[in-house]
KEDONU-244032 format. One line per 8 residues: number of its first residue (from 0); their letters; for each residue y, z, x of N, C-alpha, C. Coordinates in steps of 0.2 Angstrom, whole numbers, plus 2048, in hexadecimal, padded with zeros to 3 digits. Atoms other than C-alpha are relative to their C-alpha. Layout:
NUM	A	Y/Z/X/Y/Z/X/Y/Z/X ~ ...
This chain:
0	MPSLIPEP	802/802/806/790/82E/891/803/7F9/7FF ~ 7FC/808/801/792/81B/88C/804/801/7FB ~ 7FA/802/804/7A0/815/884/7FD/7FF/7F8 ~ 801/802/807/79F/815/870/804/7FA/7FD ~ 7FC/805/802/7AB/807/86F/7FD/7F9/800 ~ 804/807/800/7A3/7F6/869/804/7FC/805 ~ 7FD/805/7FB/7A5/7E9/877/804/7FA/7FD ~ 7FD/805/802/7AA/7DC/86C/808/802/7FE
8	STDAYRAV	7F9/7FE/801/7B9/7E6/866/804/801/806 ~ 7FC/7FF/7FB/7BF/7EA/877/802/7F9/803 ~ 7FF/806/7FD/7BD/7D8/87C/807/7FD/7FC ~ 7FB/803/805/7C8/7D3/86C/807/803/801 ~ 7FA/7FC/7FE/7D5/7E0/871/803/7FD/806 ~ 7FC/804/7FA/7D7/7D8/882/803/7FA/7FE ~ 7FD/806/801/7D9/7C8/87B/806/7FF/7FC ~ 7F9/800/804/7E6/7CD/86E/805/802/804
16	TSFAQDLP	7FB/7FE/7FB/7F0/7D7/87B/803/7FC/804 ~ 7FD/805/7FC/7F0/7C9/887/804/7FB/7FD ~ 7FC/805/803/7F6/7BD/87B/807/803/7FE ~ 7FA/7FE/801/803/7C9/876/805/801/806 ~ 7FD/800/7FA/809/7CB/887/804/7F9/803 ~ 7FE/806/7FF/80C/7B9/889/806/7FD/7FC ~ 7FC/802/805/818/7B8/87B/807/802/802 ~ 7F9/7FE/7FD/82C/7B9/87D/801/808/7FE
24	AGVQAFAE	7FE/7F9/801/834/7CA/87E/802/801/7FA ~ 7FD/7FE/806/83D/7C8/86E/7FA/801/7FA ~ 806/800/804/82C/7C4/865/7FC/807/800 ~ 802/7F9/800/825/7D4/86C/803/806/7FE ~ 7FC/7FA/802/833/7DF/868/800/800/7F8 ~ 7FF/800/807/832/7D9/856/7F9/802/7FE ~ 807/7FD/802/81F/7DC/855/800/808/801 ~ 802/7F9/7FF/821/7EE/85C/804/803/7FA
32	AATDLLLL	7FC/7FD/806/82F/7F2/84E/7FB/7FE/7F9 ~ 803/801/806/825/7E9/841/7F9/804/7FE ~ 806/7FC/801/815/7F3/843/802/806/7FD ~ 7FE/7F9/805/81E/802/83B/803/7FD/7FA ~ 7FC/801/805/82A/7F9/830/7FC/7FC/7FA ~ 804/804/805/81C/7EF/827/7FF/805/7FB ~ 802/7FB/805/817/7FF/81E/805/801/7FB ~ 7FC/7FF/806/827/7FF/815/801/7FB/7FC
40	GFAVLFVA	801/805/805/822/7EF/80D/7FC/803/7FA ~ 803/7FC/806/816/7FA/803/803/805/7FC ~ 7FB/7FB/803/823/806/7FF/803/7FC/7FA ~ 7FC/804/805/82D/7F8/7F6/7FB/7FD/7FB ~ 804/803/805/81D/7F1/7EE/7FF/806/7FB ~ 801/7FC/804/81A/802/7E7/806/802/7FA ~ 7FA/7FF/805/82B/803/7DF/800/7FB/7FB ~ 800/805/805/829/7F2/7D8/7FB/800/7FB
48	LWWRARGH	805/7FE/804/818/7F7/7D1/802/805/7FA ~ 7FE/7FB/806/820/806/7C8/805/7FD/7FB ~ 7FC/803/805/82E/7FB/7C1/7FD/7FC/7FB ~ 803/804/805/823/7EF/7BA/7FC/804/7FB ~ 804/7FB/805/817/7FC/7B3/804/803/7FA ~ 7FD/7FD/804/825/803/7A9/7FF/7FC/7F9 ~ 800/804/806/823/7F5/79C/7F9/7FE/7FE ~ 807/802/803/810/7F5/79B/7FC/806/7FF
56	GARAVAAA	804/7FB/804/80B/806/794/7FE/805/805 ~ 802/7FA/7FC/805/817/79B/7FB/7FF/805 ~ 805/802/7FC/7F6/810/7A3/802/7FC/807 ~ 7FE/804/7FB/7FF/804/7AE/805/805/804 ~ 7FC/7FD/7FD/80C/810/7B2/7FD/807/805 ~ 804/7FB/7FD/7FF/81E/7B7/7FD/7FC/807 ~ 802/803/7FA/7F7/811/7C3/805/7FF/805 ~ 7FA/801/7FC/808/80D/7CB/802/806/803
64	LLAPVATV	7FE/7F9/7FE/80C/81F/7CE/7FB/803/804 ~ 806/7FE/7FC/7FB/823/7D5/7FF/7FC/807 ~ 800/804/7FA/7FD/815/7E2/802/803/806 ~ 7FE/7FD/7FB/807/81E/7EF/7FB/807/801 ~ 804/7FA/800/7FD/82E/7EB/7F9/7FE/803 ~ 807/803/7FD/7EB/825/7EF/802/7FD/807 ~ 7FF/804/7F9/7F4/81D/7FE/800/806/805 ~ 7FF/7FB/7FD/7F8/82E/805/7FA/803/801
72	AGYLVSEG	806/7FE/7FF/7E7/834/802/7FC/7FC/806 ~ 804/803/7FB/7DF/826/80C/803/801/807 ~ 7FD/7FF/7F9/7EC/829/81B/7FC/808/802 ~ 802/7FA/7FE/7E6/83C/81A/7F7/800/802 ~ 806/801/7FE/7D3/837/81B/7FF/7FD/806 ~ 800/804/7FA/7D6/82B/829/802/806/806 ~ 7FD/7FD/7FB/7E0/838/832/7FB/807/802 ~ 805/7FB/7FF/7D2/846/830/7F9/7FC/804
80	AKTLIQEE	804/804/7FC/7C6/838/837/801/801/807 ~ 7FE/800/7F8/7D0/836/847/7FF/806/803 ~ 800/7FA/7FB/7D0/848/84B/7F9/802/800 ~ 807/7FF/7FE/7BD/849/849/7FE/7FB/805 ~ 803/805/7FB/7B8/83A/852/804/800/807 ~ 7FC/800/7F9/7C6/83B/860/7FF/7FA/804 ~ 800/805/7FB/7C5/829/867/806/7FF/803 ~ 7FB/801/7FC/7D0/825/875/804/7FA/7FE
88	RPCRAVAD	7FB/805/800/7DF/819/873/7FD/7FA/805 ~ 802/805/7FC/7DA/807/87A/805/800/806 ~ 7FC/801/7FC/7EA/807/883/7FE/805/807 ~ 803/7FD/7FA/7E2/815/88E/7FA/7FF/802 ~ 807/800/7FF/7D0/812/88D/7FE/7F9/803 ~ 802/807/7FD/7D0/7FF/892/803/7FF/806 ~ 7FE/801/7F9/7D3/7FC/8A4/805/7F9/800 ~ 7F9/805/7FE/7E4/7F2/8A9/802/7FE/7F8
96	AVTIAACP	7FC/802/807/7EA/7F1/895/806/800/801 ~ 7F8/800/800/7FB/7EC/894/802/7FF/7F9 ~ 7FE/800/807/803/7EF/883/807/800/7FF ~ 7F9/800/802/813/7EC/87A/803/807/7FF ~ 7FD/7F9/802/814/7FD/871/7FE/805/806 ~ 801/7FB/7FB/814/80D/87C/7FA/804/7FD ~ 807/7FD/802/803/815/87C/802/808/7FD ~ 800/7F9/802/802/825/871/7FE/805/805
104	PHGDWSFP	803/7FA/7FB/7FF/835/87A/7F9/802/7FF ~ 807/7FE/800/7EE/83C/87D/7FF/805/7FA ~ 800/7FB/806/7E8/845/86D/802/7FC/7FA ~ 7FE/804/806/7F0/838/861/7FA/7FA/800 ~ 807/805/801/7DE/82F/85E/801/7FA/7FD ~ 800/806/802/7DA/81E/85B/7FC/7FD/7FA ~ 806/803/806/7CB/81C/84E/800/805/7FB ~ 7FD/806/802/7D0/819/841/807/7FF/800
112	SNHAAVAG	7FA/801/800/7E0/811/840/804/803/7F9 ~ 7FC/7FE/806/7EC/81B/835/804/7FA/7FC ~ 7FB/805/803/7F8/80D/832/7FB/7FA/7FB ~ 804/804/803/7E9/802/82E/7FD/803/7F9 ~ 803/7FD/805/7E2/80F/822/806/801/7F9 ~ 7FA/7FF/805/7F4/811/819/800/7F8/7FD ~ 7FF/808/803/7F4/7FD/817/7FA/7FF/7FC ~ 806/800/806/7E2/7FD/80F/800/803/7FB
120	AALAAAFI	7FF/7FC/806/7E6/80B/804/806/7FD/7FC ~ 7FB/803/805/7F6/803/7FD/7FE/7FA/7FD ~ 802/807/803/7EE/7F2/7FB/7FB/802/7FA ~ 805/7FE/807/7DF/7FA/7F0/804/803/7FB ~ 7FC/7FD/805/7EB/805/7E7/804/7FB/7FC ~ 7FB/806/804/7F7/7F7/7E3/7FB/7FC/7FC ~ 805/803/804/7E8/7ED/7DE/7FE/802/7FA ~ 802/7FC/806/7E3/7F9/7D1/805/800/7FC
128	AWRWSAAF	7FA/800/804/7F4/7FA/7CB/801/7FA/7FC ~ 7FE/806/802/7F7/7E8/7C9/7FC/7FB/805 ~ 804/803/7FB/7EA/7DC/7D0/804/7FA/804 ~ 7FB/806/7FD/7F8/7CE/7D4/803/802/806 ~ 7FC/7FD/7FB/800/7D9/7E0/7FC/7FF/806 ~ 804/801/7FA/7F1/7D6/7EC/803/7F9/804 ~ 7FE/806/7FC/7FA/7C5/7F0/806/802/805 ~ 7FB/7FE/7FC/808/7CF/7F8/7FD/805/805
136	AAPLALLE	803/7F9/7FC/7FE/7DF/7FE/7FB/7FE/805 ~ 806/802/7FB/7EF/7D5/806/802/7FE/807 ~ 7FE/802/7F9/7F8/7CC/813/803/806/804 ~ 7FC/7FB/7FD/804/7DA/817/7FB/805/803 ~ 805/7FB/7FD/7F5/7E6/81A/7FC/7FD/805 ~ 803/804/7FB/7EC/7D9/824/804/800/807 ~ 7FB/800/7FA/7FC/7D6/82F/801/807/803 ~ 7FF/7FA/7FE/7FF/7E9/831/7FA/802/804
144	AFSRVFVG	806/7FF/7FC/7ED/7EC/837/7FF/7FC/806 ~ 7FF/804/7FA/7EE/7DD/843/805/802/805 ~ 7FA/7FE/7FC/7FF/7E3/849/7FE/806/805 ~ 802/7FA/7FC/7F7/7F3/850/7FC/7FF/806 ~ 805/802/7FA/7EA/7EA/85B/806/7FC/805 ~ 7FC/805/7FC/7F8/7DD/860/805/804/804 ~ 7FD/7FB/7FC/804/7EC/866/7FC/803/805 ~ 804/7FE/7FB/7F6/7F2/870/7FD/808/7FF
152	VHYPHDVA	802/7F9/802/7F2/803/867/7FB/802/7FD ~ 806/7FF/803/7E3/801/85F/7FB/7FA/801 ~ 806/805/800/7D2/7F7/860/7FF/7FD/7FA ~ 800/803/807/7CE/7EB/852/7FB/803/7FC ~ 804/7FC/805/7C0/7F6/84C/803/806/7FE ~ 7FC/7FA/803/7CC/804/84A/804/7FF/7FA ~ 7FC/802/806/7D7/7F9/83E/7FC/7FE/7FA ~ 804/802/806/7C8/7F2/835/7FE/806/7FC
160	VGLLVGAA	802/7FB/804/7C1/802/831/806/805/7FD ~ 7FA/7FD/804/7D2/809/82D/801/7FD/7FA ~ 7FE/803/807/7D5/7FC/820/7FB/802/7FA ~ 806/7FE/805/7C3/800/818/800/807/7FD ~ 800/7F7/801/7C5/814/819/806/800/7FB ~ 7F9/800/804/7D7/812/811/7FF/7FC/7F9 ~ 801/803/807/7D2/806/803/7FB/803/7FC ~ 805/7FC/804/7C2/810/7FE/803/805/7FD
168	VAAAVAVA	7FD/7F8/802/7CB/821/7FE/805/7FD/7F9 ~ 7FB/802/805/7D9/819/7F4/7FE/7FE/7F9 ~ 803/803/807/7CF/810/7E7/7FC/806/7FD ~ 803/7FA/804/7C5/820/7E4/805/804/7FD ~ 7FB/7FB/804/7D5/82B/7E0/802/7FC/7FB ~ 7FC/804/805/7DD/81D/7D7/7FC/800/7F9 ~ 804/801/807/7CE/81B/7CA/7FE/808/7FE ~ 801/7FA/803/7C9/82E/7CA/806/803/7FD
176	ARRPAEAL	7FA/7FB/802/7DB/834/7C6/804/7FB/7FB ~ 7FB/805/804/7E0/825/7BB/800/803/7F8 ~ 7FE/7FD/806/7DC/82E/7AA/804/807/800 ~ 7FB/7FB/801/7E4/83F/7AE/808/7FD/802 ~ 7FA/803/7FF/7F3/836/7B5/803/7FC/7FA ~ 7FD/805/807/7F4/82A/7A4/802/806/7FC ~ 7FE/7FB/805/7F4/83B/79A/807/804/802 ~ 7FA/7FC/7FE/802/843/7A5/806/7FB/7FF
184	VVRMAAVA	7FA/804/801/80D/833/7A4/801/801/7F9 ~ 7FE/7FF/807/80B/834/791/804/806/7FE ~ 7FB/7F9/801/811/846/791/807/7FF/802 ~ 7FB/801/7FD/81E/842/79C/806/7FB/7FD ~ 7FC/806/805/825/833/792/803/804/7FA ~ 7FD/7FC/806/828/83F/784/806/804/801 ~ 7F9/7FD/7FE/836/847/78E/805/7FB/801 ~ 7FB/805/800/846/83E/78B/802/7FE/807
192	LLRPLLTA	7FC/802/7F9/84D/840/79D/7FA/7FC/803 ~ 805/804/7FC/83C/839/7A4/7FE/7F9/7FD ~ 803/806/802/839/82B/798/803/7F9/802 ~ 7FE/806/7FD/844/81E/7A0/7FC/7FE/806 ~ 803/802/7FA/83A/820/7B0/7F9/7FE/7FF ~ 806/801/801/82A/81D/7A7/7FE/7FA/7FB ~ 801/806/804/82D/810/79A/807/7FC/7FF ~ 7FB/804/800/838/801/799/803/7FF/7F8
200	AGPEPRAH	7FF/802/806/839/801/786/807/803/7FE ~ 7FA/7FE/802/84B/803/77F/800/804/7FA ~ 800/7FD/807/851/80C/76F/7FE/7FC/7FB ~ 803/805/806/848/807/75F/806/7FC/7FC ~ 7FA/803/804/853/7FA/756/800/802/7F9 ~ 800/7FF/807/859/7FD/746/7FD/7FC/7FB ~ 804/804/805/850/7F9/737/802/7FA/7FD ~ 7FD/807/803/85C/7EB/731/802/7FD/805
208	ADTAPPRS	7FD/803/7FB/861/7E6/741/7FE/7F9/800 ~ 801/806/7FF/858/7D5/741/7FE/7FD/7F8 ~ 801/802/807/857/7D4/72D/807/7FE/7FD ~ 7F8/803/803/865/7C9/724/800/805/7F9 ~ 7FF/7FC/807/86B/7D3/714/7FE/7FC/7FA ~ 803/804/806/863/7CD/704/806/7FD/7FC ~ 7FA/803/804/86E/7C1/6FA/800/803/7F9 ~ 7FF/7FD/807/874/7C7/6E9/7FD/7FA/7FB
216	PRRQETLR	803/805/804/86B/7BF/6DA/805/7FB/7FD ~ 7FC/806/802/87B/7B6/6D4/800/7FB/806 ~ 801/806/7FB/87C/7AE/6E6/7FA/7FC/800 ~ 806/804/800/86B/7A9/6E5/800/7FA/7FA ~ 800/804/806/86E/7A2/6D3/804/7F9/802 ~ 7FC/805/7FE/87C/797/6DB/7FD/7FA/804 ~ 803/805/7FB/872/790/6E8/7F9/7FC/7FD ~ 807/803/802/864/78B/6DD/802/7F8/7FD
């Protein structure tokens, strides 16, 4: 049976992994650690989105809270696709492949990349929550996807499709669940214990807090 792997993807994989092998050992070790640690950047981003959204109403809070949920959905769809397609990892399928990271065991399939799917999903969900977050999320997602090829555990087409699948699923979930999530946030904000988690508004100011006491008529006549 002929290979279903696109030849340009195999060629690009060889080029990237060969380049990685020529780098200093310290850079290689950093790349191997970073390929997993980069995902923590999205966790930090989600916390920042939630914190910002508290001052922008129920809709913003709902979108921020949906971001991690939509990201998990993107991961689950990607994992389901891997189980069905069962593409072998390039670190086993490509002859003479030399990689930075240890090759995952047989049965841990390659297509699509779950790491890239999580990155794409997080990017899409964060963009829906606050479009300017893409300035941070987009480079992070692309770097995460590239790192999976760089350490040798994925083909380029694995990460490209992973990004697209994750983004599409997360966007669909975030949009479809926006109205129910907003209604839930409104109901939760009515609970005193939960209100600080969902709104940045402080206690209502007293009616006279910013109003100077009126002058007495006698004082006013004196000032005329």
